[in-house]
C-alpha positions in Angstrom: 3.9 -16.1 -11.9 5.3 -15.4 -9.0 4.9 -12.1 -6.8 8.5 -11.0 -7.7 8.2 -11.8 -11.4 5.1 -10.0 -11.4 6.4 -6.9 -10.2 9.8 -7.1 -11.8 7.9 -7.3 -15.1 6.0 -3.9 -14.6 8.2 -0.6 -14.9 5.8 1.3 -12.9 3.0 0.1 -10.7 2.9 3.1 -8.3 2.1 2.8 -4.9 1.0 -1.0 -3.7 -0.4 -3.1 -1.2 0.5 -6.6 -0.3 -1.5 -8.5 2.4 -1.9 -12.5 3.5 -0.6 -14.7 5.6 2.4 -17.5 5.6 2.1 -20.3 7.2 2.9 -18.8 11.2 2.1 -14.6 10.2 0.3 -12.4 8.8 2.4 -10.5 6.0 2.1 -6.3 5.1 4.0 -4.6 2.4 3.6 -1.3 1.2 5.8 0.4 -1.4 5.7 3.8 -2.7 7.6 4.4 -6.7 7.7 8.2 -8.2 8.7 9.5 -11.7 9.1 13.2 -10.6 11.8 14.5 -8.6 9.1 15.2 -5.6 7.5 12.1 -5.6 11.1 10.4 -5.4 12.2 12.7 -2.4 10.4 10.4 0.2 11.7 8.1 3.2 9.8 5.9 5.7 10.4 6.4 9.0 8.7 4.6 12.5 6.0 6.5 13.7 4.6 4.7 16.7 2.8 1.4 15.8 3.3 2.9 12.4 5.1 4.9 9.3 5.0 8.2 7.9 6.1 9.4 4.9 8.8 12.1 4.9 10.5 14.4 2.4 14.2 13.2 2.2 15.6 17.2 1.4 13.1 19.4 3.0 14.2 22.5 0.5 13.1 20.0 -2.7 9.6 19.4 -1.4 7.5 21.5 -3.5 4.3 20.1 -2.8 3.8 17.8 0.5 -0.2 17.5 0.1 -0.6 13.9 -1.4 3.2 12.9 -0.9 3.4 13.1 2.9 0.7 11.2 5.1 0.7 7.9 7.3 0.6 5.0 5.3 0.2 2.2 8.2 -1.3 2.9 11.5 -3.1 0.5 14.1 -6.4 0.2 15.9 -6.4 -2.5 18.1 -5.5 -6.0 16.8 -5.9 -4.0 13.0 -3.8 -3.0 10.7 -4.6 0.0 8.3 -2.3 0.5 5.2 -3.2 2.9 2.4 -1.3 5.4 -0.2 -2.5 8.4 1.5 -4.0 10.4 4.7 -7.3 8.2 3.8 -5.4 5.9 6.6 -6.6 8.8 8.8 -10.4 8.6 8.0 -10.3 4.9 8.6 -9.2 5.1 12.0 -11.0 8.0 13.1 -13.9 6.0 11.6 -13.2 2.6 13.6 -12.6 5.0 16.7 -16.4 6.0 15.9 -17.6 2.4 15.7 -17.9 2.8 12.1 -16.4 0.5 9.7 -13.2 -0.1 7.1 -16.6 0.7 4.3 -18.2 3.3 6.0 -14.8 5.1 6.1 -14.5 5.0 2.8 -17.2 6.2 1.0 -16.4 9.6 2.7 -13.1 9.7 0.4 -12.7 9.9 -3.7 -9.7 9.5 -5.6 -6.8 11.8 -5.8 -7.5 15.3 -7.0 -4.4 14.8 -9.7 -5.2 15.4 -13.1 -4.5 13.6 -15.5 -3.9 11.0 -13.6 -6.5 10.8 -11.1 -4.3 8.5 -8.9 -6.9 5.6 -7.1 -6.7 5.5 -3.8 -6.0 2.0 -2.6 -6.5 0.8 1.1 -6.1 -2.3 3.3 -6.3 -3.8 6.7 -5.5 -7.1 7.9 -6.5 -8.9 11.4 -5.5 -12.6 12.1 -8.5 -13.6 10.7 -9.1 -11.7 7.3 -8.2 -8.7 5.6 -9.8 -6.2 3.4 -8.3 -4.5 0.2 -9.9 -1.7 -1.5 -9.5 0.5 -4.7 -11.4 4.1 -5.3 -10.9 5.5 -8.6 -12.4 7.7 -11.5 -15.2 5.5 -13.1 -14.3 7.0 -17.0 -10.9 8.1 -16.1 -11.3 11.3 -16.7 -12.5 12.5 -13.1 -15.9 11.7 -13.4 -17.7 9.8 -10.8 -16.0 7.4 -7.9 -15.9 3.8 -8.2 -15.4 2.3 -4.5 -14.3 -1.5 -4.8 -13.6 -3.6 -1.7 -12.5 -7.0 -1.6 -12.6 -9.2 1.6 -10.7 -12.4 1.6 -10.2 -15.5 4.6 -7.0 -16.4 5.9 -5.2 -18.7 3.7 -2.1 -20.0 4.5 0.7 -19.1 2.4 -1.9 -16.9 -0.1 -1.2 -12.8 -0.2 -3.1 -10.0 -2.5 -1.8 -7.4 -3.9 -3.2 -4.1 -5.7 -1.3 -1.3 -6.5 -2.5 2.4 -8.1 -1.5 2.0 -12.0 -1.6 -0.9 -14.0 1.2 0.4 -15.9 3.2 3.5 -17.3 1.6 6.4 -19.2 0.3 9.4 -20.0 -1.5 9.6 -18.4 -1.3 6.6 -16.3 -3.7 3.9 -16.3 -5.3 3.4 -13.0 -5.2 -0.8 -11.7 -8.0 -3.0 -13.5 -10.1 -5.8 -11.7 -9.5 -7.7 -8.7 -6.3 -7.8 -6.8 -3.5 -10.0 -8.1 -3.2 -13.8 -6.1 -0.2 -15.4 -5.3 1.3 -18.4 -3.3 4.0 -17.4 -1.3 6.9 -20.2 0.4 7.5 -19.5 4.1 10.6 -17.2 4.3 11.6 -14.9 6.6 11.1 -11.4 6.3 14.4 -10.1 5.2 14.2 -13.1 2.1 10.7 -11.2 1.7 11.6 -7.8 2.1 14.7 -8.1 -0.2 13.0 -10.2 -2.8 10.0 -7.3 -3.3 12.6 -4.3 -3.3 14.9 -6.1 -5.7 12.0 -6.6 -7.9 10.6 -2.8 -7.9 12.2 -0.7 -11.3 15.3 0.5 -10.0 15.1 4.1 -11.0 10.9 4.8 -10.1 11.4 2.7 -6.6 11.6 4.7 -3.7 10.2 2.8 -0.2 9.2 0.0 0.6 7.6 -1.1 4.4 7.1 -4.7 5.4 5.6 -6.5 8.3 5.2 -9.7 10.1 2.9 -10.2 12.5 2.9 -13.3 14.6 -1.0 -13.6 15.6 -0.9 -15.7 18.7 2.1 -14.3 20.5 0.9 -10.5 19.3 4.7 -10.1 18.2 5.9 -7.8 15.3 8.8 -7.6 12.9 9.5 -4.8 10.9 11.7 -3.9 7.8 11.8 -0.6 6.3 14.2 0.1 3.2 14.3 3.7 1.6 16.2 4.0 -1.9 17.5 8.2 -0.4 19.7 7.5 2.9 
């Protein structure tokens, strides 16, 4: 199944991180979706070499604690992508000589009962990438299960992880390993538009896509916001 078909078949994967490479670039994508007015009231905006989420209508922002954060930051040649403020935890840990894995030992899934939304995180450079999920082991707010997956560079291969397996009440957490997809060479606009058009129309909120030329260290970024 192509990644576009995979996303189109899922009404509510929640927030998702896709990392990998085509024949020339490191490829990064991060999307957010929402069912509540508070979750849908967001946009992505550039923030230095990354992005931040921002309330589209400040008057409608009822609880910023789990929806306002910096999903993307850079540490030297490494790009960090997460679905929460653990982006800052990973960045700070790298600054003191720690690792992606040691940073995530300090965090747990989100305290948003009854969903207990998983924290998903990724980090990529020119040679490899990692994806992680921290989720409630029993789905009821019990012990935190921490999984990290590491992948070597492979042309035209990406992996996708998302917070929820599908829609539900409560929403079931992502199961298993990150999904592996082969992607053809396409330009950044073709990929961004393909991903955006694949996401469920009522629930999609924002999308970030970045290509990084690993040899020239040149970046190209696209941001699509439903709220304009």
